[in-house]
N, C-alpha and C positions, 0 to 999 in steps of 0.2 A: 674794785673792792678788794681789800686786803684779806689774806687767808684767815686771820684771826676773827674777821667779821662774818665769815661765811657760815651759814646755818646748814648743817648736814643732818639727814634723817638717819637715826641709829635705833634699830629695834622698835621700841614703843613710843618714841617721842622725837622731838627735834632739839638737837644740842648744838651750841656754837662750836666752831673749830673742827678739827679732825675727828672722825668717828671713833668713839671709845666704847668699850664694853662696860656697861653699868649694871650691877646686880639689881634684880627686880625686888621691890618691897615684898615681904611675906604675904601681905593681904592681897596684893595683885596676883601673886602666884596661885593663891587659893582660888581667887575669882576665875582666873583663866582655866585652871584644871577642872573646876566645877562645871564650867560651860562646855568644856570638851567632853566630859562624862555625860552631860545632859544630851548633847547632840548625838553621841554614840548610842545612848539609851533609846532615843527616838528612832534612829535607823534600825536598831536591833529589834525593837517592838514591832515596827512596820514589817520587817522581814519575817518575824514569827507569825504575825497575822496572815501575811500573804502566803506563807508556806502552809499554814493550817487550812486555808480556804482557796485552793487552787482550781482554776479552770484552764484546761489546755486550749490552745487556739482552735483545735479541731472541735472541742466541745462547745466553744463559743459559737462557732459557725453552725454547729448542729442544733443549736437551740437550748443547750443546757443553761441552767442558772443556779446559783447557790441558794439554799433556803435556810442557812445559818450564817450570819454575818461575822462570826468570830469574836463579837464584842458584846452582844445583847441577846435577849430572848425575843427580839422582834420577829413576829410571825408565828410565835408559839403561845399556846394558852398556859397561863401561869396562875398560881394562887399563893396564899401565905405559906403553904407547905412546900412549895418548889425549892426554896433555899435549903431545906433539910435534906434534899436528895441531889441537887444540881448546883454546879457553879461553872463559871466561865473563866478560864485562866490560860494565858499564853495562846489565845486563839482556839483553844479546845473547848468542846462541850463535854463537861466532866460529870459523870454519874458517880456520886460519892457514897451512895447507900440509900437506906430508907425505901419507901414504897410509893413515892409520888411520880406516877407516869407523866410523860410529856407528850402532848399532842399538838399538831399544827392547827392553826386557825382555819386554813383552807382545806377543802376536800379535793381529792384527786381520783380519777377513774382510770384512764389509760396513760401510762407513764413509764419512763425509765429512771430508776433511782440508783444513784451510786453513793457509796459512803465508805469510810474507813473507820475501823474500831479496834481498840486494844484493851483486852482484859488485864487487870492488875496481877491476878494470881490464879492458881488452879481452883477448880470448883465453881467457876463463874456462872452467872445466870442473868440473862436479860432477854430482850427480844425486840424486833421491829414489827410494829403493827402496820398493816397495809389495808386500804379500803375499810377502815373501821377497826374492828377487834380481831381481825385475822392476823395471827402472829407467826412471824418467822423466828424460830427458836434461836437464842444465843446461849442456851444451856449447854455446858461443855460436852456432855455425852450425846446430846441430840442436836447439836448445832447445825442449823440450816434447814431443819424440818419445818414445813408449813402446817400450822395447826389451824384448820379451817373445815369447810364442809367436804373436803376431799381427803382421801387417805392415800393418794398417789405419790406422796413424797416421803423421803427418809432423811434422817440426819446424816451429815457428812463430816464428822469430826476429823477424819483423816485429811481433809483438804485445808484445815485451819492450822495456823502457826501456833507456836507455844505462847503461853501467857507472857505478856511484856512486849510482844511483837505485834505489828499492825497487820490486820486482815482487811481485804477489800472485797466488798460485795457489789454486785450489780443485779438489781431486781427489775424484771420487766413484767408489766401487766397490760395486756391489750385484749379486751373482751374477756373470753373465758380462758385465754392462754396466759400462762405465767411461767417464769423461769428464774433460776438463780445461778449466778456465776460466783464462785469463790476463788479469789486470787487468780482470776483469769481462766479457771476451769469450770465448764458447765457441770453443775451439780445435779440438776434435774430440770425437766421441762414438761408441763402438763397442759391439757386442754379441757380441764374440768373445774376451773375456778369460777364459781358462780356469783361470788360477791360483787356488789355494785360499788358505786362511788362512795368514798369515805376518807377520813383523815389518815394521816401518817403519824405514827407515834413511836416512842421509845419506852420500853418497860423498865421500871425500877424494881429490882428484886433484892435489894440490900447488898449488892456487889459493886465494887468499883470498876468502871469501864470508861475509857476515853473515846470520844468521837470527833472526827474531823472530816473536811472535804465532803460535806453533805450537799449534793447537787441533784437536780432533777430536770428531766425533759418531759414536758407535758405533750402528749400526742393528741393532735386534732382528730376529731371523729370524721370519717369519710362518709359522705352522703350516698 
């Protein structure tokens, strides 16, 4: 076969003869770039969701599971008022304001609850409900205090970071024992928590707060 009859692959097509650089049509350039951006967006979105809902290998082995999937309100009780207070964006559960509390569909008795939360600005106010209406305060000046049938806990605002930064809580409830860790430091531990099984909830008090990495380990009762 003579050289002039040889088909060589050049870039995006097959051309006869020696390989030559041929400018791409503008429409093809736009198509290629749009697909590149689409692929990048898919990977970025996946990375954001995975970052917002992380389970370490140790947590997986220990029986923890996420109870917010980063995309929907699956597992939570919602109403027509929910969108006025809550939205999901970038894998975050975002409290935007209003007064529509959010509660889980399931009830929990003995558990280890871990979550991260970030208030938008000073003067924030919210709370985590455990075993029903027993509230762990997220009000800035009393942050960390348990409002329940016990008066054995106090707020620990000094253990919390400044607004705009992420805080991590670990709440343990086993029988009458309860404890709270704030950013890795034990805030309090009591043996007077008499509340029984109930839902877990997040209080809406008109202040913007983001939540992520909500995960729970349900403790099996020992006979």
